[in-house]
C-alpha positions in Angstrom: 76.7 93.6 80.0 80.4 93.8 79.1 81.4 91.6 76.2 84.8 90.0 75.9 87.2 91.9 73.7 87.6 90.0 70.4 91.1 91.1 69.7 94.4 89.4 70.6 95.9 89.6 74.1 98.1 92.5 74.8 101.9 91.9 75.3 101.7 92.5 79.0 99.9 89.4 80.3 99.9 89.4 84.0 100.0 91.9 86.9 100.1 90.7 90.5 97.9 92.8 92.9 99.1 90.8 95.9 100.5 93.5 98.1 98.6 93.2 101.3 98.2 97.0 101.6 96.6 97.3 98.2 94.1 94.5 98.8 93.2 95.9 102.2 92.6 99.2 100.5 90.4 97.6 97.9 88.4 95.8 100.6 88.1 99.1 102.4 86.7 100.8 99.3 84.3 97.9 98.8 83.0 98.4 102.3 82.1 102.1 101.8 78.6 103.2 101.1 77.7 104.3 97.5 79.1 107.6 96.5 76.4 110.2 97.1 76.3 113.9 98.2 76.5 112.6 101.8 79.3 110.2 101.2 82.1 111.8 99.2 85.5 110.5 98.4 88.6 112.6 99.1 90.4 113.9 96.0 93.4 111.7 96.9 91.3 108.6 97.1 89.5 109.3 93.8 92.9 109.9 92.1 94.4 106.7 93.5 91.3 104.7 92.5 91.5 105.9 88.9 95.3 105.2 88.8 94.7 101.7 90.2 92.1 101.0 87.4 94.6 102.3 84.9 97.3 99.9 86.1 95.0 97.0 85.9 93.7 97.8 82.5 97.2 97.8 81.0 97.3 94.0 81.5 95.2 91.0 80.3 95.2 89.4 83.7 95.4 90.7 87.3 96.1 88.2 90.0 94.7 88.6 93.5 96.2 86.5 96.3 93.2 86.0 98.5 93.3 84.9 102.2 90.0 83.7 103.6 89.4 81.5 106.6 93.0 80.6 107.0 93.2 79.5 103.3 95.0 81.0 100.3 93.8 81.0 96.7 94.2 83.1 93.6 91.6 85.0 91.7 92.7 86.0 88.2 90.8 88.9 86.7 90.6 88.2 83.0 89.6 91.4 81.1 89.2 89.7 77.8 86.7 87.2 79.2 85.1 89.5 81.7 85.5 87.2 84.7 87.4 86.4 87.9 88.9 82.9 87.5 89.3 81.2 90.8 92.5 79.0 91.1 92.3 76.9 94.2 94.3 73.9 95.3 91.9 73.1 98.1 88.7 72.8 96.2 86.8 74.7 98.9 83.7 75.0 96.6 83.2 71.3 96.9 83.5 71.3 100.6 81.9 74.7 101.5 80.0 75.7 98.4 80.6 78.4 95.9 79.5 80.9 98.5 83.0 80.5 100.0 84.5 82.4 97.0 81.7 84.9 96.8 82.2 85.8 100.4 86.0 85.9 100.1 86.0 88.1 97.0 83.0 90.4 97.8 84.8 93.5 99.0 87.7 93.2 96.6 85.2 92.9 93.7 83.3 96.0 94.8 86.6 97.8 95.4 87.8 97.1 91.9 84.4 98.1 90.5 84.6 101.4 92.2 88.1 102.0 90.9 86.8 101.3 87.4 84.0 103.7 87.9 86.4 106.5 89.0 88.4 105.9 85.8 85.2 106.3 83.7 85.2 102.6 82.9 82.3 101.3 85.0 80.9 99.5 81.9 84.0 97.4 81.8 83.3 95.9 85.3 79.6 95.3 84.7 78.7 91.7 84.8 82.0 90.2 86.0 81.4 86.8 87.5 83.4 84.3 89.5 84.3 81.0 87.8 86.4 78.3 89.3 89.0 76.9 87.0 88.5 73.1 86.6 91.0 70.4 86.4 93.7 71.9 88.7 95.9 69.8 90.9 94.7 69.6 94.5 97.0 69.8 97.5 97.6 66.5 99.4 98.2 68.3 102.7 96.8 71.2 104.8 99.8 73.5 104.5 100.7 74.1 100.9 97.9 76.4 99.7 100.3 79.4 99.6 102.9 77.5 97.5 100.1 76.5 95.1 99.0 80.1 94.9 102.5 81.2 93.8 102.6 78.4 91.2 99.1 79.5 89.8 100.4 83.1 89.4 103.5 81.9 87.7 101.9 79.5 85.2 98.3 80.5 84.6 97.6 82.3 81.3 93.9 82.7 81.5 93.2 79.4 79.7 95.5 76.8 81.2 98.8 76.3 83.0 101.9 76.8 81.0 103.1 73.4 82.3 101.8 70.9 84.8 103.4 70.1 88.2 103.0 67.5 90.9 102.9 67.5 94.7 106.5 66.5 94.7 107.3 69.6 92.7 105.5 71.7 95.4 107.6 70.1 98.1 110.8 70.8 96.2 109.6 74.4 95.6 109.0 74.8 99.4 112.7 73.9 100.1 114.0 76.1 97.3 111.8 79.0 98.3 112.9 78.8 101.9 116.6 78.9 100.8 116.0 81.8 98.5 114.2 83.8 101.2 116.8 83.1 103.9 119.8 84.0 101.7 118.2 86.9 99.8 120.1 90.1 99.7 117.0 91.8 101.2 117.4 89.6 104.3 119.5 91.9 106.6 119.8 89.3 109.4 123.4 88.4 108.5 124.0 86.6 111.7 121.2 84.2 111.0 122.5 83.5 107.5 126.0 82.8 108.9 124.6 80.5 111.5 122.5 78.5 108.9 125.5 78.3 106.6 127.7 77.0 109.4 125.1 74.3 110.3 124.8 73.3 106.6 128.5 73.0 106.3 128.6 70.8 109.4 125.9 68.6 108.0 127.6 68.1 104.7 130.9 67.2 106.5 129.3 64.5 108.7 
């Protein structure tokens, strides 16, 4: 069984593996049968798997944004403690049992384990368990799980949140995030931006 590393945390604390394509790929890897003479990986897949493990191992924490049954939560892989820490604003374990998280994470965990194996680090992934972080704020509605997930990834350090926040802070974050996304330089819909700016100007003048 893997034992937590006794040394201090590395400088690079967090890595977000939340790109949908990467998590889909991990789930695909987790669905594959064990590697045998009959079931071989392509050289490209094996190379990408080893590279993925290398990226993860450069950090103390790897955050996975997990979507399951129309609900979003975060699983933080803590290498020092050898565990996946579940950060959930909906407390689905209380309502649906711990199996909810086991089911949601099954293929991702297997996929990560296979990546570690291709990198020659299978022993690192041995024995990783799921643990739900206790004492986190719960959402007071049915539509804020994604916003909470962003806050978890921003503030969680493997032990606790860097600072606390309230449901009012989440509502304010929703407004701010919507504005940042609409007026982002990456949003190429300039006509939409101009229309919204015009309406905002009219509202301020009334």
